[in-house]
N, C-alpha and C positions, 0 to 999 in steps of 0.2 A: 050207892047210884055212879055211875059217870058221865061225863058231859062232854060230850063232842067237842074238837078244837074247829074253831071260827075261821080255821086255815083253807078248808075245803071252800067256804063261800067266797072267801077272799081270795081265791085262784080263779074262781069263774069272774068275778068282778075286773082281775088283774087281765085275763086274756079281751075281755071285752075293752076294756081300755086301752089294751095296745091295739086290738082290733081296730077302735075309732081314731087311735092314732095313726095306724097306717093309712085308714082313709082321708085324713086330713093331710098327711105327706102326700097320697096321690093326688088329689086334688089341687092342691098349691100346685105341685108340678103342671097338670090341666091348667091352671091358672097361668102361670109363668110362661109354657109353651104354647097354649093354644093347643095341643092334641090332648086324645082321650090315652093315649098311652105311648110308652115308650118301646114297646114291643107289640109283638105280634098277637098273643095271647090276649093281649088285653085290649084290642079292636075292635073286637066285637064281630057280629056274624057279616055283617057289608065291607069289612076288609077286602076282602077279595074282587070287589067292584074297583076299592081304592088301588089295587096292585094291577090289575089290566087296563085301569086309568094310566097309570103312571108309566106303564110300559110303552102304551100310544105317544105319550108326552113324551118320551125319550125318541120315540121314531120321527115324529113332529120335528124335533130339536134336529134330529141327523138330515132329515129332509132341507129343513130350512139352512143348515151348513151347507148343503150340496146347491140348494137353488143361489147361496150368495156366491159358492163360487165358480156355478157355472153363468152367473151373472157377470161376472168380472169378464170371462173370456169372451162372453157373446159382446158387452159395451167395446171391449177391445177390437174384435173382429170389425164390429161394427164400424167403429172409426177407421180402420186401416178401408176398407170397404170403401167408404166416402173421401178417402184420400184418394183412391183409384180413381174413381168418378171425377174428380177434380182434376188427376192428373191427363187424363182423358180429355178434359174438356179444353185444356190447355194446350195439348197437342193439337188437337183436333181446329181449334181456332187458329194456330201457326200454320196448320198444312193449307187450310183453306184461304190463305191469304196470298196476296198477288207477288206476293215481293220473291223474287227471285235470284237476287243479287248474289254471287258466290263468293265466299271469301277464298284465301289463297290455299285451303282445303280441299277446297269444290264440293263447299257447303253452305246453305241456306241459314239464316239465323234461326229459324223456325227447326231446321235439322239438329242445329246446336241446341237448342233447348231440348229438342226430343231424346239426345244423346243422356242430357240431363236429367230428365223425366224419366228416363229408363232407370238409372242408378237408386232412383228415389222410388221407383215401383219395386223394384227387387228388396231391396231394405224394408216396406210395407211387406211384402210379403213373407217375408222373415220375423216377422213382429212374433212374440215370446211371452205367456204370462207364466211367472216364473222359469221351470225349465221344460214348457211347453210350448210347442212352434205351432202356430193357429193354423197354420195352412199347408200342413204335413199330412191330414188324414190320420191314420192310426197311428203314423212313424212317428209321433209327437218330441221324440229325443235328437230326432234326425232334421238338419236343416232343410227348411223347404224348396229353398231356389241356388243354384252354386251361388258364386260372386259374379257382380257385374260385369267384372274383368274379365273373369275365367270364359264367360258365355259368349262374350264380344269376341275377345282375340285369343281366347282357345289358352292351353298350356305348354309346358314344354312335350309332352308328348300326345295331346290332343288336340286336334281344331276346333276354331271358334266359330262363330257363325258369319263373323267376315270371311273366313277363308272359305266356306261354304257357299256362301254368296258370289264371291267372284269365280268358283270354279263353272257354279251354275249359270252364269252371264256367258262366261268362257263357251261352253256347251249350247246357250240358245243361239249363239250370236254366228257360231261358225267361224271357221279360216276366214271365210272371203266377206265376214261382216254383214251376211246377205239373210242371218237368220237360216241358216240351215236350208238355204232355197237354191236351187241349180238354174240359171237360167242361161236358156241359149237360141240362137237362130236357125232351127232345122232346115228353112230353104229361104230366100231371099225374101220372099213375101211375107215370112211367118215369123211370132215370138213365142216359146216356150218355156214354163217354170214349172219346176217340181221340186217336192220335194226330197233332202239327199236321200234319206232311208227309211223303210216303211216300219213303222211302228217305234220309231225313235220319239221320246216324251219331249225331244229339246226341240227348240225353235218354232219358226212360222206355220200353221198348217192352213192350206189351202182348203175353204170352205164352200165357195161360188165365184163361180165368172159368167158376165154377160155383156154383151154390148150392143148400143144400136148404129154399129159401125156400119155404112152403106157397103155393100158386096162381101163382108167378111163372114168369116166363120170360126164360132165358137166350141172349142174341143173341151168334153170334160167341165168339173173335174172328175176323174176317173183314174183308174190304175193303181199299181202298188210298185213304189210308193207313188202317191196321187200325185197327180200332174196337170197342166192345163194349157193348151194352145187358143192361139189368134192368128189366122192367117186371113191378109188382104185381098187374097186372091188375083193379085194383079189390079185393083180397084182402088183408088182414092176415095176415103171418108167425105163428109161433106162437112164443111163448119158445123160445130158444134156436136157433132154425134160423139159416142163417149162409150170408152170400154171401164167397166168395173168389176174390180175382183175383192171376195172377204175375204180377210184371213181368221183362222182366231189362234189367241195368243194361249202361252202356257198358263194364264191365272184364269184362262176362261172365257176372256172379254173376248168382241170382235174389235175389228179395224178393217176398213174399205179406203180403198185406192180407187179414186175416179181421174179418170184420164182423158180430155178434150181434146177432141180434134179442131185445130185453129189454123188459121191464115195468117194470122195477126203478124207484126213484127213490131219488136220484139214478142218471142211465144211468149204467152202469160204462163204463171205458174198455176202448175199443176195440168198444163196442155203439152201436147205433142203437134211439133208441125208436120203441115200438109206441104207435101212437094210441091213447088213451083217452078221447078225448072221447064226449061224446053227444048225439047218435049219432056212432059209430065212424067214421073218415074216414080211410079206406086212403092218400088221395092226401097226407096230414099224415105217416105214415108214409114213403112215399116222400121227401118232402121232408127228412123226418129223415134217412133214408138217405140223399140228395144231399150234406148238410150233412157227415154223420160222413165218407163217403168221401171231400169233399173235404177235410178235416181231416188224415185217413189218408195221401192221396198228397201235400198239401202238408209233412206230417212223412218220409215218406218219402224224397220228392224233395232235404229242404233236410238230410239227414241223410246214407243209406245213396250218394244218388246223387252226394252232394258228394265224398263220401269216393273213391267208384269214378270220380268225373269227374277226381279229382286224379291216380289210379293211371294212368288213361288218359292223361291230360296229360302223364305220364312216358315213356309208351309213344312217346308223339307225338314229343315232343323226343329221346330217350336211342334208341328202338330203330330198327335199319333194317329190321326189317318194316312192310308194308303192305299193300293191298289194292283190286283193283278193282270198282267198284259199276258194276250194270248194274240197269235198272228195266224190265221188260219190257212189251209191252201185253196187254192180256186176252189168256187163251187161250181156245178153242172153247168150254168151258162152255157150257151153256145155263143159267141167262143167264151171263154172261160174269163171271169171276170170276179175281184175280190168279193167277198163278203158287204152287205149292207146291213143296218137295224132292219131292214124288211125281206132279207133273207129267210126264206123258211127253214125250220129245222127238220125236215123230213119232205120229200117229195118226188116223182117220178121223173128222171132225165127228160127231156133239157130243162125243167122247170130251175127257177132260181133257189136253188136249196141243196145245202150241205151235203155232200157224203162221203161215208155214210151217215145217215140220218138218225134220228131217233125213232122208237118202236112204242105201239100201245102195251104198258105196262112196265116202261124204263121208268128210272127214279133217277134223279138227282138230288143230292142232299145238300143244306147249307146249313152250316152251323147248326147241323142236330135235326133240322127243320126239312122233311122229304116232299120233294115235287114230283108230282106222278103224272106221266104220259099217257091221255087215253086219245082215242079215235076221232073222238068228238066232243062237244059238251061238256069240255072241261070248268069246274067251279072250284071255288077256294084254291086250295094246292093243288090243282091239278094244272095241265098245259097238253092243247092239243096237238099231237105231233105237226100240223100245218102251221101251225101258229110261227110268229116272227122271232127272229133272235133277239128284238127290242123287246118281244113281250117277256122271254126267258128272264134277259136283263130288269126288266120290272119289276118281275115276281124275286129276283133275289136280292133287289136294292129294298122290298120290301121286308124279308126277311132282316138282311142286316143294318138296314134303318139310316145307310148311308146318308151323310148330308149333300154329298155331291153325286148326282146321277153317273151309273155306268155308261160308258158313249162305245160306240161302233164309229173307226174314222180310219180311210185307207186302207180297209180291209184288216184293221188290227182291232180287237175287243179288248178294251181296260175295264176292268171289276172294279168299281170304288169300294171302299170301306172308312168307317171313322174307327175302327178298333183294327190295326193290322195283325194285332195276334192272335184274336181268336176267328178271323177268315178260314174256313176250311171248307171246300167243296169238294163232295165225290159222286160219281155216279155207277150205274149198273151196266151202262155203254160207254165203255172208255174210248171208242170209235168213235162215237157221236162226238164226246167231248174232246178228243183229239183234232176232227173235223174243224170244231170251233179255235184252234190253235191252241190248246192246253193238252201237252202230251203226258205229261205225268200227273197224277194224283196223289194224296189230294191238290186241289188248288190253293196257293196260299198267297199274301201278301208281303211282299217284303218289308223287312221291321222298320220305322225309322229309328234315328234321322236319317235321311237318304241323304247318299253322296255320289255325284258323279263318278259312273263305274270305268272309267280306264283315263290313260292321260297319252296324248292331251285331250284335254276338257273338249277342245275344239270340235274333235271327231268322233267326241264319245258317243253311243246311241243306247246306253242303259242307266237306271239309277240303281244303286247297291245298298245295301246295310250298311251304314256308316258308323252302330255304337261302337264298335271297338276303336278307332280311331277319332271319334268325335265327342266333345262334351256332351253330357247331361244337364240339360239344362234344370230340369224338375227332380228332387231329390227326394220325395215325399213316398209316400204312400200309392203305387199305381193299380192296385187291383179292382175288381170288379165290383159293382153294388153304386149306391148313391153316397156322393161325397159328404153330405149330411148325417147319414149312419154312422160313418168313421168315428164320431164322438158322441156317446148316448149316456143320458143320467136317468137315474126312477128318483122322480122328484113328490110323489105320492104315491100309494098302497098299491095302483093300479095305473101310474100315469108314471110313461118315461117321455123325454124330450130328446131331439136328435139337433147338435149345433156343430156338427164337422166341417169341415172347408178345406179345400184341397187347391192348390198353385196352378194346376193343369185344367182347372174346370173350364168349359169353354168358354165362358165370357172373359174369365180372367186371361187364360192361355191367349186369345184374339186381339186381345189389346199390346198384352206384354210383345207379342208377335207384330204388330203394325209398326208400335213405338219402336223396336229393334228396327225393324228395315228402315224407318224415314230417319232415323238418328244415326245408322250406321252406313246408309249408302253414301257414296262420293261420287265426283265425276272430274274431269279435267276442269280445269276455273276457267280457259279460254278453249276448250273443243269448240266444233261447228255446232254437235247436237246437244252440248252440257243442258240448256236451259229447256230444251225440249224433254229430255230426262228425267229433269227435277220436277218439270210441270205433270208431266205424266205421273210421274209417282206419287206429289202432292195431291195429284187426283185421288187416286188408288187408297191412299194413305185415310184421305179425309172421308172415302167410304167406307172405308175397313174399320171405322171407328164411328162409323153412324150405325144405330141398331137397325136392326132388317128385322120385319116379321118372322116369328118362327124361332131365333135366335134366343139363346141364353143372355139374360142382362146382367151385371154387376147388383142391379137393383132386385131382381132375383132372389138374390144368395140374399142380400138384406133382407127381404121379406119373407122368406124362409126362417131364419134366426130369431126374427121380431115373431112371427109365430110362436119359435119355441118359448119365449121369451114370456109372451101373453100367457101362454099355456102355464109358466111357470107363477106368473104374477095370480092366475087364478085360483091355482092351487094353495099358494100363500094366504088367499086369503080365506080362502074353506078351510087351512089348518089353523088359523087365528082364530076363528069362530070354535074349531073343535075344540082349541086349547081351553077357553072360556068356560066348555060345556064338561070337559074332563075335569077341570080341577074344581068345577062345583059340586061334579060326583065324589071327588078323592075329599075335598072340604069336608062334606055334607056325612061322611064315612069316617073321617079320621080326627073333625076339629072339635073340642069342647066349647060350648056357649061361658063365656063368662060369666053372664047373669045367674044360669043354672047352678055350675061350679060356686060360684060367693053365695050361692044361698043354701047349698050345702055343707061348705064349709061350717055358713054360719048354724046350724041345724047341728052339725057334729061337735061345734064348741059345744054349747047348750047343752046336748046329753054327756061330753066328755066332762065338762061343768059339775053337772049332777051327779056322774059317776063317779068323781075325785071325793063328793060330799059324804056319797053315803060309806066309800071306801074309809075316810077320814072317823065317820063315826064309828065305823065298824071297827076301826084300828082304837078307839077309845073305851071300848067296851069291855066290863070286867064282870066276876061272877056276881059281886053284888050287886053292880048295874042291871045284868042279867036276871038275878030275882029280883 
């Protein structure tokens, strides 16, 4: 008989022992690492959840990095904006003070402070985080604002603000220092004042004239160029009778000259002498009125007008707003007179209307929005053909969104816009548009910066695009859209924040402009009108730095970026909660319980010990023992 070898049995036991050893090795690895396995196949059916959870954790980590970086930018921007508000407060306090003592350079202490603060403001606006300029919009690698010295003094090839302001002052004052007004005595008993050129943007503009002068006749303001006259008609006014004239200044403010007839000796300030000769000669009174009016106009021109000119020069240099000016032909009224805001857009002669006029079906398209003329019952983007020019301008202003209403003065129509580059007006009736003074289409606005159009400036009548010869103060992104949208970041799966800023935003630009004007303006330390000039400019600077309803404020920008920061804070809170939940899912899918692993190891160790004993016994088995 044959006896089979015990190797078959021992090979099964060996495999079991090797299997137990492998299980012990795996369990030992689980115990030391806390993980079910070191490879995907050993993880089990829940590993898919763990992989998805780990991907979400990776996204959260990326969002966390983004939030951290954006918070750095926002904190720096907020610090910069806070500095701007302090600069505004400092300059405003100085401009509002009553001290007007001039140094040898023709400036007050407050103006010197403003000049220094202007440099500080430029530095703040050029704040960087890393290589990114915070106030350049999308042009993050471009310096936001030109150097302060270049802005004020210019470069070797381009004029700075100081030059633009000096040109504008010369153009507004005129060669005779009368604010571009011409004063004459057409007859011995009368006085006449007229603007020098119709449609000119420079100088004083006559708004109204009235009097209580006994026996006198006031005519106007009317005509093109606008003028008014007062004729005493050979009659002496009574003591206390008054002549009042209102003027509009280039910055839109109004000033009034009041001259009172007086028999007092000496003649009080703001009065003119009633002739007291024997016999009385009212023509002497007219001559006295002419002299007093000339003196008053010169004072107004060399004080308030100079200050207003400086303010408008700041607008010409810093502001992106501009205008289109048209000078219409005389309308159909008999006798012909310049158009006014009340002039109709169409009508039968001799009514006060333009000729040719608009008819039903005509259109005017403003920046892509079409206005249609109808016979009557206009609604929405419609105009009645009998509506006034002012009604048309109001419609245009609604479309352009200008902050400065369009006007009609002295027969000239001025269409204002806050974005010169975008203004585009066309019409189906070019004849009627030409009658409004716009002889070519499309009607566009002169691009800023604006410079006095000819030399000598004292006789110039136009403003022209000065971009080729003038320093550009803002160097960053200047495209359409919200400045906030120039910097965007995704901070959660469905959440983005906008935190961009631009140095040419209205609130920042207005402040920079006002401080530049105040800090740059200078006058003669001993000039007759120097104190009045600085006083008028100080008042305007204080007003310019005072927040007005409807205007953007620097605090509004801070609020915008604070909202972005709050959005990120909320997202971060949600992500922190999600991280904990995701980590729990991953741990449940991949982690090994130490207690369970220890228990399994003990059981395997017992099984292994038993297997070793069986194997040992089998190894000692002989034929004799087997039998």
